[in-house]
C-alpha positions in Angstrom: -86.4 -180.3 50.4 -85.0 -183.0 52.6 -83.7 -186.4 51.5 -85.9 -188.1 49.4 -86.8 -191.9 50.1 -88.4 -193.2 47.0 -89.3 -196.7 48.8 -88.4 -200.1 47.6 -89.7 -199.9 43.6 -90.2 -196.3 42.5 -92.2 -196.3 38.8 -91.8 -191.9 38.4 -89.2 -189.5 39.4 -91.9 -187.4 41.5 -94.1 -187.5 44.5 -95.6 -184.7 46.9 -93.8 -182.4 48.5 -92.8 -183.5 52.5 -94.0 -180.4 54.0 -95.9 -178.2 51.7 -99.1 -180.0 50.2 -99.0 -177.7 47.2 -96.2 -178.4 45.8 -94.7 -181.6 43.7 -91.5 -182.7 43.8 -89.8 -184.1 40.7 -86.1 -185.4 41.2 -83.4 -186.7 38.9 -80.3 -188.7 39.4 -78.1 -187.3 36.6 -76.9 -183.6 36.1 -77.5 -183.3 32.8 -81.1 -184.2 33.0 -81.4 -181.9 35.5 -80.2 -179.2 34.1 -82.0 -179.9 30.6 -85.3 -179.8 33.0 -84.1 -176.5 34.8 -83.7 -174.7 31.3 -87.2 -175.8 29.8 -88.8 -174.9 33.0 -87.2 -171.4 32.7 -88.3 -171.4 29.1 -91.7 -171.6 30.0 -91.4 -169.3 32.9 -92.4 -172.0 35.5 -91.8 -170.8 39.2 -89.7 -173.8 40.8 -87.5 -174.3 44.1 -84.3 -175.9 43.4 -81.9 -178.0 45.5 -79.6 -181.2 45.7 -79.2 -183.7 48.2 -77.6 -187.0 49.0 -79.1 -190.0 49.4 -78.3 -193.9 48.8 -78.1 -193.5 45.4 -76.0 -190.5 45.4 -76.7 -186.9 44.5 -80.2 -186.3 43.4 -81.5 -182.9 41.7 -84.9 -181.8 43.5 -87.3 -179.7 41.8 -90.3 -178.1 43.8 -93.2 -177.0 41.6 -96.5 -175.7 42.5 -99.4 -178.3 41.6 -101.1 -175.7 39.6 -98.5 -176.2 36.9 -99.0 -179.9 37.4 -100.2 -180.8 34.1 -97.1 -178.9 32.0 -94.6 -179.8 34.1 -95.5 -183.3 33.6 -94.9 -183.2 30.2 -92.2 -181.3 30.5 -90.6 -184.0 32.8 -91.5 -186.6 29.9 -89.8 -184.7 27.5 -86.8 -184.7 29.7 -86.8 -188.2 30.3 -87.2 -189.1 26.8 -84.6 -187.4 25.5 -82.0 -189.2 28.2 -84.0 -192.6 28.1 -81.5 -195.8 27.1 -83.0 -197.8 24.4 -84.8 -201.0 25.6 -82.3 -203.1 23.0 -79.0 -201.2 22.6 -77.2 -203.5 20.3 -78.4 -202.8 16.4 -77.9 -206.9 15.4 -80.1 -207.8 18.9 -82.8 -205.5 17.7 -83.0 -206.7 14.0 -82.7 -210.5 15.6 -86.1 -209.3 17.4 -87.7 -208.2 14.8 -86.9 -211.4 12.2 -88.0 -213.8 15.1 -91.2 -212.0 15.5 -91.8 -212.0 11.9 -90.9 -215.9 11.4 -93.4 -216.6 14.6 -96.1 -214.3 12.7 -95.2 -216.2 9.2 -95.3 -219.6 11.3 -99.1 -218.2 13.0 -100.3 -217.7 9.9 -99.2 -221.2 8.0 -100.2 -222.9 10.8 -103.7 -221.3 11.0 -104.6 -222.5 6.9 -102.7 -226.0 7.5 -105.3 -226.7 10.1 -108.2 -225.0 8.4 -108.3 -227.5 5.7 -108.2 -230.4 8.1 -111.3 -229.6 9.3 
């Protein structure tokens, strides 16, 4: 599995295998993600080819999986990405601030609606 070039914007971590169209390549940049993905592939008895490569972002961990297993492997991929994803807003105070601001915006909209309803 040769060098993965994901282009300008890559929203997914998989693409068709460059030389074997019967396979799809899943790739990870973090070793702990790749280890977890490998372990759940093995638990599910899904055949895969494994390789490591280097690109502009550094070390990349590659998994070649048959497209016939794509539905199950995609679920396992999402499970892996979800397990290691960072929260959108990391600081707790900022999370509560967003909730509080949202509450006040909705409250203001409701009050405005009823005030304007009485005029017409």
